[in-house]
C-alpha positions as semicolon CSV with decimal commas, in nm:
position;residue;x (nm);y (nm);z (nm)
1;M;0,020;-0,019;0,017
2;S;0,105;0,328;-0,099
3;Q;0,228;0,626;0,132
4;R;-0,059;0,843;0,280
5;C;-0,062;1,209;0,221
6;I;-0,172;1,456;0,453
7;L;-0,279;1,819;0,351
8;I;-0,256;2,092;0,577
9;V;-0,464;2,365;0,449
10;D;-0,449;2,691;0,747
11;D;-0,275;3,072;0,675
12;D;-0,113;3,042;0,978
13;S;0,207;2,910;0,929
14;N;0,361;2,819;1,247
15;F;0,039;2,622;1,309
16;R;0,115;2,456;0,936
17;S;0,507;2,387;1,044
18;A;0,364;2,273;1,387
19;Q;0,102;1,980;1,259
20;K;0,350;1,924;1,019
21;R;0,569;1,787;1,240
22;V;0,348;1,618;1,463
23;I;0,219;1,399;1,152
24;R;0,518;1,352;1,035
25;G;0,585;1,151;1,381
26;L;0,286;0,897;1,314
27;R;0,201;0,634;1,168
28;S;-0,101;0,552;0,915
29;S;-0,291;0,213;0,927
30;N;-0,048;0,048;0,763
31;D;0,224;0,117;0,975
32;S;0,411;0,386;0,741
33;P;0,474;0,729;0,787
34;Y;0,310;0,981;0,651
35;E;0,404;1,255;0,346
36;V;0,277;1,647;0,453
37;R;0,185;1,906;0,175
38;E;0,078;2,237;0,284
39;A;-0,146;2,476;0,160
40;A;-0,200;2,858;0,282
41;N;-0,517;2,914;0,146
42;G;-0,829;2,795;-0,036
43;E;-0,700;2,832;-0,361
44;D;-0,336;2,694;-0,319
45;A;-0,554;2,369;-0,165
46;L;-0,725;2,316;-0,516
47;T;-0,461;2,315;-0,662
48;A;-0,267;2,051;-0,447
49;L;-0,559;1,793;-0,446
50;Q;-0,532;1,859;-0,885
51;D;-0,190;1,819;-0,873
52;Q;-0,093;1,514;-0,621
53;D;-0,272;1,257;-0,485
54;I;-0,385;1,351;-0,144
55;D;-0,607;1,095;0,125
56;C;-0,671;1,360;0,382
57;V;-0,716;1,688;0,412
58;L;-0,687;1,932;0,691
59;I;-0,872;2,281;0,714
60;D;-0,858;2,545;0,924
61;Y;-1,258;2,727;0,917
62;Q;-1,110;3,038;0,941
63;M;-0,958;3,091;0,597
64;P;-0,901;3,348;0,323
65;G;-1,101;3,394;0,067
66;G;-1,423;3,223;0,192
67;T;-1,515;3,040;0,529
68;G;-1,390;2,644;0,571
69;L;-1,791;2,533;0,447
70;E;-1,751;2,702;0,146
71;W;-1,388;2,561;0,027
72;L;-1,553;2,192;0,213
73;S;-1,818;2,205;-0,041
74;R;-1,533;2,327;-0,350
75;M;-1,318;2,074;-0,204
76;L;-1,571;1,795;-0,232
77;S;-1,671;1,883;-0,581
78;A;-1,336;1,809;-0,695
79;R;-1,310;1,487;-0,512
80;P;-1,644;1,377;-0,336
81;E;-1,467;1,107;-0,175
82;L;-1,223;1,350;-0,015
83;A;-1,127;1,260;0,405
84;V;-1,195;1,621;0,528
85;I;-1,125;1,732;0,889
86;M;-1,265;2,082;0,975
87;I;-1,031;2,241;1,206
88;T;-1,238;2,521;1,429
89;G;-1,206;2,747;1,710
90;R;-1,332;2,701;2,094
91;G;-1,668;2,709;2,110
92;S;-1,729;2,646;1,784
93;E;-1,945;2,307;1,794
94;Q;-2,228;2,459;1,571
95;L;-1,970;2,468;1,328
96;A;-1,843;2,129;1,305
97;V;-2,182;1,986;1,321
98;D;-2,233;2,201;0,987
99;A;-1,868;2,040;0,849
100;M;-2,000;1,704;0,912
101;K;-2,336;1,779;0,720
102;N;-2,148;1,926;0,466
103;G;-1,926;1,605;0,421
104;A;-1,615;1,648;0,677
105;M;-1,576;1,330;0,795
106;D;-1,428;1,469;1,135
107;Y;-1,392;1,785;1,317
108;L;-1,079;1,888;1,542
109;V;-1,071;2,194;1,804
110;K;-0,734;2,415;1,753
111;G;-0,514;2,494;2,051
112;S;-0,619;2,162;2,208
113;I;-0,545;1,910;1,994
114;T;-0,301;1,615;2,103
115;P;-0,049;1,400;1,849
116;E;-0,382;1,122;1,976
117;E;-0,662;1,258;1,873
118;L;-0,490;1,377;1,581
119;E;-0,366;1,037;1,460
120;R;-0,732;0,857;1,575
121;A;-0,911;1,151;1,335
122;I;-0,679;1,115;1,012
123;I;-0,691;0,698;1,034
124;N;-1,077;0,691;1,080
125;A;-1,139;0,961;0,789
126;I;-0,920;0,800;0,571
127;D;-1,091;0,425;0,690
128;K;-1,408;0,580;0,635
129;C;-1,379;0,705;0,323
130;E;-1,156;0,396;0,193
131;M;-1,562;0,235;0,331
132;K;-1,767;0,487;0,112
133;R;-1,527;0,400;-0,205
134;T;-1,619;0,049;-0,155
135;I;-1,970;0,037;-0,087
136;K;-1,977;0,294;-0,409
137;N;-1,817;0,008;-0,618
138;Q;-2,017;-0,237;-0,489
139;R;-2,282;-0,100;-0,555
140;E;-2,203;-0,029;-0,911
141;K;-2,098;-0,382;-0,952
142;L;-2,451;-0,479;-0,826
143;L;-2,629;-0,218;-1,087
144;D;-2,429;-0,363;-1,354
145;A;-2,522;-0,673;-1,291
146;E;-2,838;-0,662;-1,269
147;R;-2,893;-0,440;-1,596
148;H;-2,670;-0,708;-1,764
149;R;-2,930;-0,990;-1,596
150;V;-3,184;-0,750;-1,772
151;M;-3,043;-0,746;-2,120
152;I;-2,976;-1,086;-2,152
153;E;-3,351;-1,200;-2,018
154;S;-3,462;-0,926;-2,240
155;L;-3,242;-1,074;-2,515
156;A;-3,381;-1,411;-2,456
157;T;-3,762;-1,315;-2,477
158;A;-3,698;-1,139;-2,783
159;C;-3,509;-1,452;-2,937
160;H;-3,811;-1,645;-2,824
161;H;-4,076;-1,414;-2,971
162;L;-3,872;-1,375;-3,309
163;G;-3,793;-1,824;-3,300
164;Q;-4,216;-1,884;-3,402
165;P;-4,183;-1,631;-3,710
166;A;-3,861;-1,780;-3,831
167;T;-3,998;-2,171;-3,820
168;V;-4,314;-2,074;-4,022
169;I;-4,092;-1,872;-4,268
170;S;-3,869;-2,243;-4,318
171;T;-4,185;-2,434;-4,298
172;Y;-4,380;-2,225;-4,562
173;L;-4,059;-2,201;-4,773
174;E;-4,018;-2,608;-4,768
175;I;-4,411;-2,645;-4,862
176;M;-4,368;-2,403;-5,148
177;K;-4,054;-2,621;-5,300
178;Q;-4,255;-2,888;-5,330
179;L;-4,559;-2,719;-5,508
180;E;-4,304;-2,510;-5,729
181;T;-4,197;-2,697;-6,101
182;D;-3,938;-2,393;-6,181
183;D;-3,572;-2,499;-6,134
184;K;-3,452;-2,168;-6,088
185;M;-3,725;-2,107;-5,862
186;K;-3,656;-2,446;-5,653
187;D;-3,264;-2,267;-5,637
188;M;-3,390;-1,973;-5,465
189;L;-3,647;-2,089;-5,249
190;D;-3,294;-2,337;-5,091
191;Q;-3,113;-2,053;-5,083
192;C;-3,413;-1,877;-4,880
193;T;-3,507;-2,206;-4,671
194;E;-3,070;-2,176;-4,586
195;A;-3,110;-1,854;-4,418
196;A;-3,390;-1,951;-4,261
197;N;-3,280;-2,217;-4,081
198;G;-2,959;-2,034;-4,044
199;M;-3,147;-1,735;-3,843
200;A;-3,350;-1,980;-3,614
201;D;-3,037;-2,150;-3,545
202;V;-2,848;-1,809;-3,426
203;L;-3,219;-1,732;-3,246
204;K;-3,209;-2,065;-3,039
205;Q;-2,793;-2,034;-2,943
206;L;-2,878;-1,646;-2,818
207;R;-3,235;-1,757;-2,657
208;E;-2,934;-1,987;-2,435
209;V;-2,665;-1,684;-2,349
210;N;-2,921;-1,674;-2,079
211;E;-2,801;-2,060;-1,919
212;Y;-2,444;-1,937;-1,892
213;R;-2,268;-1,837;-1,589
214;T;-1,977;-1,618;-1,569
215;E;-1,682;-1,687;-1,320
216;P;-1,590;-1,895;-1,122
217;Y;-1,865;-2,131;-1,332
218;L;-2,060;-2,323;-1,025
219;S;-2,225;-2,689;-1,155
220;D;-2,585;-2,686;-0,965
221;S;-2,443;-2,841;-0,671
222;G;-2,224;-2,510;-0,612
223;K;-1,921;-2,714;-0,727
224;P;-1,635;-2,560;-0,974
225;V;-1,683;-2,677;-1,335
226;A;-1,386;-2,666;-1,511
227;D;-1,506;-2,584;-1,905
228;S;-1,735;-2,295;-1,943
229;G;-1,906;-2,424;-2,174
230;T;-1,912;-2,387;-2,587
231;L;-1,905;-2,027;-2,684
232;I;-2,164;-1,879;-2,926
233;E;-1,966;-1,847;-3,272
234;L;-2,221;-1,623;-3,481
């Protein structure tokens, strides 16, 4: 797993330097040290998010050019699954609640942040975002699987309805061949019959598509099957 990268966003250079020293002494959930970046304002932070692989952002609520909530919104618009921790002043609990309602993973009170609190907040924020990404990916896979299932079932149904007319056409062509006396016309009817039979075969194979299983291929007993089946050649 790659090294985690933390971005500290604050217009106070002393605060950034102090937190940078603390974070560099911490360990991430994969037991590797953090890489730490700095930004003095929201615009620099947005640029850093575009140019660098940032895992977590610590942003002060009191920022030039807009509040922390405004910058939070812009950051999450650029990176919806970004882990953001809001830094608030004392007595700003309502601001912290608003920040979390708007997408922040956690908040810390400026002036009383301990290394243990900071470490726990960063790890939890990153873990929460990774869980959200995992859930989102699983949901997308389920939706894709459902769309695929509906498509296959619709294809099988359509082929079933088309199969009967194809059979009728083949039957009538055979009757016409028996009644026809002109050799050239019989040859044409033979070609038409061959084409109709070919279409019927294709429709039959397509109807069987919904019986094919994706990996891992399992038998009805639940045991893996070595052969995945014969592919349809069109």
